[in-house]
C-alpha positions in Angstrom: 60.2 162.5 45.0 61.3 163.4 42.0 61.4 161.0 39.1 64.8 161.4 39.2 65.5 161.0 42.9 63.5 157.3 42.1 65.8 156.7 39.4 68.7 157.1 41.9 67.9 154.6 45.1 68.9 151.5 43.5 72.3 153.6 43.9 72.2 154.1 47.1 71.6 150.8 48.5 74.4 149.7 50.4 73.8 146.4 48.7 74.4 147.4 45.5 77.5 148.7 45.2 78.3 149.7 41.1 81.6 149.3 41.3 81.5 145.5 42.0 79.8 145.7 38.7 82.1 146.4 36.6 84.5 143.4 37.7 85.3 141.5 34.9 83.5 143.6 32.3 87.0 144.9 31.3 85.5 144.0 27.3 82.7 146.3 27.6 84.8 149.1 30.3 87.4 149.6 27.1 84.6 149.3 24.4 83.4 152.2 25.4 86.6 154.8 26.5 87.6 153.8 22.8 84.2 154.8 21.2 84.6 157.9 23.2 87.8 158.1 22.0 86.4 157.9 18.3 83.5 160.7 18.9 85.7 163.1 20.2 89.7 162.2 18.6 91.8 164.9 19.1 89.3 167.9 20.6 89.9 169.4 23.5 87.1 171.4 25.7 87.3 173.6 28.7 84.5 172.0 31.0 83.3 168.4 29.9 80.0 167.4 32.6 79.7 163.2 33.3 76.0 163.1 33.7 75.1 160.0 36.2 78.9 159.0 35.8 78.8 156.8 39.0 81.8 156.2 41.4 83.5 158.2 37.9 84.6 155.8 35.7 84.4 157.3 32.9 85.2 160.8 34.3 89.0 159.7 34.7 88.6 159.2 30.4 87.2 163.3 30.4 90.5 164.5 31.9 92.2 163.8 28.2 89.4 165.9 26.8 88.7 168.5 28.8 90.5 171.8 31.6 87.9 170.6 33.9 86.2 167.5 34.3 82.5 167.4 36.8 81.0 164.7 37.7 77.5 165.2 37.9 75.6 162.3 40.1 72.4 161.7 41.8 73.5 159.0 44.1 76.0 160.3 47.4 77.0 156.4 47.7 78.5 156.3 44.3 80.1 160.1 45.1 81.2 158.5 48.6 82.9 155.2 46.3 84.9 158.4 44.5 86.6 160.1 47.2 88.8 156.6 47.0 88.9 156.1 43.3 89.4 159.8 42.2 91.4 160.4 45.5 94.4 161.3 42.6 92.3 162.9 39.5 92.4 166.3 41.3 90.8 168.2 38.4 87.8 166.3 39.1 85.0 168.0 40.8 82.4 166.0 42.7 78.3 167.0 42.5 74.9 165.7 43.8 73.2 166.3 40.6 69.9 165.2 39.0 70.2 164.5 34.9 66.7 166.3 34.5 67.7 169.6 36.7 71.8 170.2 36.0 73.0 173.0 37.8 74.9 175.2 35.5 74.0 178.2 33.5 72.8 178.5 30.4 75.2 177.4 26.8 78.1 177.4 29.4 79.5 173.8 29.0 81.0 172.5 26.1 81.2 168.9 26.4 78.9 167.3 27.8 78.4 163.1 28.1 75.7 160.1 29.5 76.7 157.2 29.9 75.1 154.0 31.1 71.9 156.5 32.0 69.1 156.1 29.6 68.3 153.1 30.8 67.2 154.3 34.1 64.6 156.8 31.7 61.9 155.6 29.8 61.2 159.2 28.4 64.6 161.4 28.5 63.0 164.4 27.0 63.3 166.6 30.5 67.4 165.2 30.5 67.8 166.4 26.7 66.1 169.3 27.1 68.7 169.9 30.4 71.9 168.6 27.9 70.6 170.7 25.0 70.1 174.3 27.0 73.4 173.7 29.0 75.5 173.1 26.0 77.1 175.5 24.2 76.7 176.2 20.7 79.9 174.9 19.5 79.4 172.4 22.0 79.3 168.4 21.6 77.6 165.8 23.7 77.6 162.0 23.4 75.0 160.2 24.8 74.7 156.2 25.4 71.3 154.4 24.2 70.6 150.9 26.0 69.5 149.2 22.4 66.3 147.0 21.8 67.4 147.5 18.1 70.2 144.7 18.5 70.9 142.4 16.7 69.8 139.3 18.7 66.5 141.1 18.8 65.5 141.6 15.8 66.6 138.1 14.9 63.7 137.2 17.9 60.5 139.4 16.7 61.6 138.2 12.1 61.2 134.8 13.8 57.7 135.9 15.4 56.3 138.1 13.5 56.4 141.0 15.5 57.2 144.5 14.7 60.1 146.3 16.3 59.0 148.3 19.4 58.7 151.9 18.7 58.3 152.9 22.9 61.2 151.5 25.3 60.6 148.2 26.4 60.8 147.5 30.1 63.3 144.3 30.4 62.5 143.5 33.9 60.5 139.9 34.7 57.2 140.7 35.8 58.0 140.1 39.5 60.9 142.6 39.2 58.6 145.8 37.9 57.3 147.0 41.3 56.3 150.6 42.0 58.6 152.2 43.3 62.1 150.3 42.0 64.5 152.2 39.1 63.6 151.6 35.6 65.1 149.8 33.3 64.3 150.0 30.2 65.9 149.6 26.1 64.8 152.3 23.7 64.8 151.8 19.5 67.8 154.2 18.3 64.9 155.5 16.1 62.7 157.0 18.7 65.9 158.3 20.2 66.9 160.1 17.5 63.6 161.9 16.8 63.5 162.7 21.1 67.0 164.3 20.6 65.6 166.5 17.8 62.8 167.4 19.3 64.6 169.3 21.8 66.9 170.4 20.0 69.7 168.3 19.6 71.3 167.0 16.3 73.2 163.6 15.8 76.7 164.2 14.3 77.5 160.4 14.8 76.6 157.0 15.7 78.6 154.1 16.7 77.7 150.5 17.6 79.2 149.6 21.1 79.7 146.3 22.9 79.3 144.2 19.7 80.8 141.3 21.1 79.5 141.2 24.5 78.6 137.5 25.0 79.9 135.4 27.6 81.4 133.0 25.7 83.4 135.1 23.4 85.1 137.0 26.4 86.1 133.4 27.4 87.4 132.0 24.8 88.8 135.0 22.7 92.0 137.4 23.7 91.0 140.5 24.9 93.2 143.0 22.5 91.3 140.5 19.4 88.3 141.4 20.6 89.5 144.6 21.3 90.6 144.7 17.4 87.8 143.3 16.0 85.3 145.7 18.2 87.2 149.0 17.1 86.3 147.9 13.0 82.6 146.9 13.8 82.1 150.4 15.8 82.0 152.6 13.0 80.9 149.7 10.1 77.8 148.3 12.4 76.3 151.6 13.1 73.6 152.6 10.9 72.5 148.9 11.3 72.8 149.6 15.4 74.1 146.1 15.7 75.4 146.2 19.2 73.7 146.2 22.8 75.1 149.7 23.3 74.2 153.0 20.8 76.4 155.9 21.2 75.4 159.2 19.7 77.7 162.1 19.1 75.4 164.9 19.3 75.3 168.7 18.5 72.8 171.9 19.3 71.0 172.6 15.9 71.5 175.9 15.6 
């Protein structure tokens, strides 16, 4: 079994329905849709690939930006779920594909997204190399990172007089860190920037996303107001890596 197949195991578990996970997470979803819109603006592409896109939650958004969209997902269960979710989205192709072995030719794809995947990749070097390989010279990729350097963690480390870790941090409890289970890590965005460069990818723009992710805030502040503030904060807080989710817009370093 390859390392990527291990990463997909949780999403093949009949007791784990990723579509249901998103119930009650409208703010987080809309914040990510907003980030994609800010990064891509009015650009249009021939072929977009949504790597690890689950049941197609964000694949449908990519229809706005590309003539063809491929949902590249390593979990057969997720592809089964998306038969209903994507039933009216005929330009979206669905393929069972591992993120470190993308079955497309070199320099053949002009838009790649990999969102909500990095938290399962303690070492994303193989995946970054694949993205660099398939991306056209003028193509773009959006890579989302689960951010260990978010504001609350930095406060904790300051209080404890601890340095921020450079390596990925497994955020599961010791009890849940079982050998064959899917990894769940947060990354240092500065380290990710270096890893991207090593794979021949250059960061063009950064956004801090889901900056208001808080149960209390979601229960008390209207959604419209939250998203209005989120829209201001995404670029404003990007240099400080404030939020729990960081979106990188990258291109090939020619």
